C-alpha positions in Angstrom: 0.0 0.0 0.0 3.0 2.3 0.4 3.3 2.4 -3.3 -0.2 3.8 -3.6 0.6 6.5 -1.0 3.6 7.5 -3.1 1.5 7.7 -6.2 -1.1 9.9 -4.4 1.7 12.1 -3.1 3.1 12.5 -6.6 -0.3 13.3 -8.0 -0.9 16.0 -5.3 2.6 17.5 -6.1 1.7 17.6 -9.8 -1.9 18.8 -9.4 -1.2 22.5 -10.2 0.6 21.5 -13.4 -2.1 19.0 -14.4 -4.8 21.5 -13.7 -3.0 24.1 -15.9 -2.6 21.5 -18.7 -6.2 20.5 -18.4 -7.4 24.2 -18.5 -5.2 24.8 -21.6 -6.8 21.7 -23.3 -10.3 22.9 -22.4 -9.6 26.4 -23.7 -8.1 24.8 -26.9 -11.3 22.7 -27.5 -13.7 25.6 -27.0 -11.4 28.1 -28.7 -11.2 26.2 -32.0 
């Protein structure tokens, strides 16, 4: 289960970046 905790920690660390990328993709979809 420790591996799962590490994955969750990594996701939380990368969340701002992922959110930014997601927002860019959404803007790209609606912009075109």
